[in-house]
C-alpha positions in Angstrom: 143.2 86.1 156.3 140.0 86.2 158.6 138.0 89.3 158.5 136.7 90.6 162.0 133.0 90.6 162.9 131.5 93.4 165.0 131.4 91.3 168.0 135.2 90.7 167.8 135.9 94.4 167.2 133.7 95.1 170.3 135.7 92.9 172.6 138.9 94.6 171.8 137.8 98.2 171.1 134.3 99.1 172.4 134.9 102.8 171.6 134.4 101.9 167.9 130.7 101.5 168.8 130.4 104.6 171.0 126.8 106.3 170.6 128.1 109.5 172.0 131.2 111.5 172.4 132.5 112.3 176.0 130.8 115.1 177.8 133.8 117.4 177.6 133.3 118.1 173.8 132.1 121.7 172.8 129.1 122.3 170.7 131.1 122.7 167.5 132.0 119.0 167.9 130.2 116.8 165.4 129.8 113.4 166.7 130.0 110.6 163.7 130.2 106.9 165.2 133.2 105.1 164.1 130.9 102.1 163.2 129.3 104.2 160.7 132.3 104.9 158.9 133.2 101.3 159.2 129.9 100.1 157.8 130.3 102.6 154.9 133.7 101.2 154.0 132.6 97.7 154.3 129.9 98.6 151.7 132.8 99.8 149.4 134.5 96.5 149.8 136.9 97.2 152.7 137.0 94.8 155.4 138.6 95.0 159.0 141.4 92.5 159.6 143.1 94.0 162.7 142.3 96.4 165.5 144.1 98.1 168.5 142.9 100.5 171.1 144.4 102.8 173.5 143.9 102.6 177.3 141.8 104.5 179.4 142.7 105.6 182.9 139.0 105.4 183.9 136.4 102.8 183.2 134.1 105.7 181.9 136.7 106.7 179.5 137.2 103.4 177.8 134.1 104.2 175.7 135.7 107.1 173.8 139.3 106.3 173.5 141.4 106.2 170.4 141.1 103.2 168.2 142.9 101.9 165.2 141.4 99.5 162.5 143.4 97.9 159.8 141.4 97.0 156.7 141.8 95.5 153.4 139.9 95.6 150.1 138.3 92.2 149.5 140.6 91.5 146.5 143.6 92.1 148.7 142.7 89.6 151.5 145.1 87.2 150.1 146.9 89.1 147.4 150.6 90.3 148.0 151.6 93.8 147.0 154.8 92.4 146.0 155.2 88.6 145.7 158.9 88.7 146.5 158.4 90.5 150.1 154.9 89.0 150.5 153.5 92.4 151.6 149.7 93.0 151.7 148.4 96.5 151.3 146.0 97.9 154.0 144.1 100.9 154.9 144.5 102.3 158.4 141.6 104.1 160.1 142.2 106.0 163.3 139.6 107.7 165.3 138.6 108.6 168.9 135.5 110.2 170.8 137.4 112.2 173.3 139.0 114.8 171.4 142.2 113.4 170.9 141.7 112.6 167.4 139.5 113.0 164.4 139.2 110.4 161.6 142.8 109.7 160.2 143.5 107.4 157.1 146.9 106.0 156.5 148.4 103.5 154.0 149.6 100.6 155.7 151.3 97.2 154.9 151.1 93.7 156.6 154.4 91.8 156.1 153.3 88.1 156.2 156.8 86.6 157.3 156.6 88.3 160.7 152.7 89.2 161.0 154.0 92.6 161.4 152.1 95.9 160.6 153.8 98.9 159.0 152.3 102.3 158.4 153.6 104.1 155.1 154.1 107.9 154.7 152.0 108.8 151.6 153.3 111.7 149.4 150.6 113.9 150.9 151.1 112.4 154.6 148.1 111.1 156.5 144.7 112.3 155.5 142.7 113.9 158.5 139.1 114.7 159.0 138.1 116.8 161.9 134.9 116.3 164.0 133.5 119.6 162.7 131.4 121.1 159.8 128.3 119.9 158.2 127.1 116.7 156.7 129.4 114.8 154.3 132.2 113.6 156.8 131.5 109.8 156.0 131.6 110.6 152.3 134.9 112.4 152.5 136.5 109.8 154.4 135.3 107.2 151.8 136.9 109.4 149.1 140.1 109.5 151.2 140.1 105.7 151.4 140.3 105.5 147.6 143.1 108.2 147.5 145.0 105.8 149.9 144.4 103.0 147.5 145.5 105.0 144.5 148.8 105.3 146.3 149.4 101.4 146.5 151.2 101.2 143.2 153.8 104.0 144.4 154.2 102.0 147.7 154.8 98.8 145.8 157.6 100.4 143.6 159.0 101.8 146.7 159.1 98.4 148.2 160.9 97.1 145.1 163.3 100.1 145.1 164.4 99.6 148.7 164.6 95.8 148.2 167.2 96.5 145.6 169.4 98.9 147.6 172.2 97.0 149.3 173.4 98.9 152.5 177.1 98.6 153.7 177.5 97.6 157.3 178.3 101.3 158.2 175.1 102.3 156.5 172.9 99.8 158.3 174.6 101.1 161.6 173.9 104.6 160.7 170.2 103.6 160.0 169.7 101.8 163.3 171.7 104.5 165.2 169.3 107.2 163.9 166.3 105.1 164.9 167.3 104.5 168.6 166.3 108.0 169.9 163.0 107.6 168.3 162.1 104.9 170.9 164.8 104.9 173.7 166.5 107.3 176.0 170.2 107.8 176.0 170.8 106.6 179.3 169.6 103.1 178.3 172.8 102.9 176.3 171.0 101.0 173.4 173.6 100.0 170.8 172.8 100.0 167.0 173.9 96.5 166.7 170.9 95.5 169.0 168.4 97.2 166.5 170.0 95.2 163.6 169.5 91.8 165.3 166.8 89.9 163.1 164.1 87.8 164.9 164.4 85.2 162.1 167.0 83.9 159.8 165.5 85.1 156.5 165.9 88.6 157.7 169.6 88.3 157.6 169.9 90.4 154.5 171.5 93.8 153.8 169.0 95.5 151.6 167.2 98.6 152.9 163.7 97.3 153.1 164.8 94.3 155.3 166.9 96.4 157.6 164.0 98.8 157.9 161.8 95.8 158.8 164.2 94.5 161.1 164.6 97.8 162.9 160.9 98.6 162.9 160.2 95.2 164.4 162.7 95.6 167.3 161.3 99.1 168.0 157.7 98.3 167.9 157.6 94.7 169.0 160.2 95.1 171.7 162.5 92.4 173.1 165.5 94.6 172.9 167.9 94.1 176.0 167.8 97.3 178.2 170.1 96.1 180.9 169.6 94.2 184.0 167.8 94.7 187.4 169.4 95.1 190.6 169.0 91.4 191.1 170.5 90.6 188.0 167.5 89.7 185.9 167.6 90.6 182.2 165.4 93.3 181.1 164.1 93.8 177.7 162.1 96.5 176.1 158.1 96.0 175.8 155.9 96.0 172.9 154.5 99.3 172.0 150.7 99.1 172.8 149.8 102.8 172.4 148.0 103.7 169.2 149.7 107.0 169.3 153.1 105.9 169.7 152.8 103.0 167.3 151.7 105.3 164.5 154.3 108.0 165.1 157.2 105.5 165.4 156.0 103.8 162.2 155.6 107.0 160.3 159.1 108.2 161.5 160.8 105.1 160.6 159.2 105.0 157.2 160.5 108.7 156.7 164.0 107.7 158.0 164.1 105.0 155.4 163.1 107.2 152.6 165.8 109.7 153.6 168.4 106.7 153.6 167.2 105.6 150.2 167.8 109.1 148.9 171.4 109.1 150.4 172.6 105.8 149.1 170.6 105.3 145.8 
């Protein structure tokens, strides 16, 4: 896995390198550049491997929008969290400079088989740091990063547990049915069977972790048939591009899988 340079990050998410916040912030707002936190995490051995940014309605606003960076410890760049599922643990860092977000840390996973990114719900939830208060914000984020890392073994155990839970067809349909309203409106008439349609042969398995991944990929990556246009052309759902929606959907799906595990285990 190739790590990303600052030039590569800038081309995708220039707001990482903002030198000021937008001019609508109050006097209580404490500006801390994302790049400063990124550099501090690099010194601790975390390397950026992925980035995503929100869109701005104005050219001027693009400098301040929300951005999301996926990072790995150097020892995890090519190390699987679980060999069987080929999942790599990641640290997800989110921030903005327009007041829509402080610094947020999440545990995340990268599933090699589909090049897909997941966000996990830690036992204490996301770690959040507001742009307020005195010095020491960067230090607190660094401490939070290690708190995330300390949760990796528990996440590995969760993956192993879910991989060992075989769902009946009715249980798979129930999981998919519960996931539909997280993404789709009722009038589209999306059926649970559509959400369970894998994009690769290797995902035709009934265990909870695979079912979760199939549903997650259909929700986030799109490609689900949503009907036809007036001219008869087939319509499909689009990939989620919004940082906010991506994170919210991922967290909700992880929670949904956790509840399913409790019910059937």
